[in-house]
N, C-alpha and C positions, 0 to 999 in steps of 0.2 A: 504494500500500500504506500502511496506517495504522501509524504507529510506536507500539509499545506497550513500556512498561518492565515490570520485574518486578512492580511494584505493580499495574499494570493487569492483567497476566496472572493474578496471584493473586486479584484481585477477580473476574475473569471465571470462574476455576476455582471459587472459593468459591460464587458465585451460581449457577453451573450445578448444583452439588451441593446447595446449601441456599438456595433462593429466598426463604425466609421469615426468613432471618437478620436480626437487628436491626442497625441502623447501628453501634451501639457494639461489638457482637460482631464485625462485619465489620472495623471499624477495628482491633480487638485482633488479629485474625488477620493482617492485612496490616502491622501495626506502624506505623500512622499514627494521628493523632488523627481524631476523627469528622468534622470539617468538611472537611479535605482528602480524606478517603476518599469522602465523599458527593459532593464536587465531581467527583471522578474517575468515580464511578458515573454522574452526570448527563452528563458528557462522553461516556462510553462509550455511553449511551443515545442522545444526540444524533448520534453517529457511526453509529448503526445496528448497533453490535456487540451490544447488548442489545436485542432486538426485542420482549420481553415477559416476563411472569412468569406461571407457571401451576402448578397442582397436578398431580402425577402420580397419576392415578386407576387403581386396579386394578379395572377394570370387570368382570372375570371374577368377582370376589367378589360383586358386586351383581347381575350379570346373566350367569349361566353361559351359555356359548355356545362357538363354535369360531372359531379364527383361521386364516386361509388366506393363503398367499403365492401370488400369481398372476403368472406370467411372460407378458408380452403382446408380440406383434409386430404391427405395423400393416401393412395391405396396401399403403399408399402412404406415402412419406416427404417429402411437400411440407410447407412451413411451415404452410399452411392446415390440412392434415389433422392434423398434430401439435397445433396450437393447438386445433382442434375437440375432439380427444380430451382434451387437458389441461383445457380449460374444463369439459367434462362431468364428468370425474373429480373436479375440485375441488368440485363441487356435491353429491357423494354422501356422506352421513354414514357409510355402511358402510365407506368407504375411510379407513383410519387414516393411512396414508402411501402415497405414490406417488413412485417415483424414475424419472427418465428416464436411460437407460443407453446406453452404446456397446458394440460388440462382438457384434453379432448378435441381441441382444434389445433391444427398444425401451424397455420399462417393466417395473418390478416394483412390484406393489401389495400392501399389507398390508390385508386385508379382515377385518372382524369381523362375524360373523353369529350368529343365534340357534342355528342348527343347520345341518347339511349341506343339508337341503332348502331352507332360506332362502338359503344361498349359491348353490345351483343356480338358484333363481328369479332371484336378483340378477344372476348372470352371463348367464343367458338373456335377461334384460331388456336388458342392455348390448348383447348381440349383435343383438337386435331393433331397437335404436336406430340401428344402422348408423353407428357413429361411427369406422369404419375398422379394427376388429379383424380381423386376418387369421387368427391362431391364438393360442391361450392354453394354458397348462399350469397345473394346480392342484396346490399342495402344502399338505397339511393340517399345521398346526403341532401337534405332539404334546407338546412341552414347551418352555417359555421358559427359555433358559439364562442369558442376560444381557440386561439393559436398563439404561440409564443415560445420563447426559449425555455421557460420553466426552470425550476431550481430543485435539486435533490432535497429530500427531507432532512438530510444531515447537516445542511448549511445552518450555522448558528443564526439565531433570530436577529442578532445585531447586524449581521451582514445582509440578511435577506431583506431588510427594510430599505 
């Protein structure tokens, strides 16, 4: 486990919420000078805690469409079958996120499609590829309630505020 102090945690929290923040503003928020703050950021990157920076895009404003949550169970649960499924899913641009889960369902996928017909053609294509899908259930997203970086429960309350 990587040891993190309150400065590291506050840096991570701030960058998760404001990836474009300037070095000086980040330093002001964490109450350190710019140089030590930036050294900490570089250390957190080297440790792999910060794996990248990206913009949060509201694709729905530029390309209206539908979002679908798909619950998937595989027909076999060998390492080979799961890896084959995961490799294929990683290649598909329609899949925004995919989570492997325990407890009776193997995967949940977040799919973005132009419309329901596009989604149906997409899922039919996956089934035709024979990548091990036993059954799937489709849930159409009707409203996005919350999206954001989130914080792990272990973050001390003083940092989480």
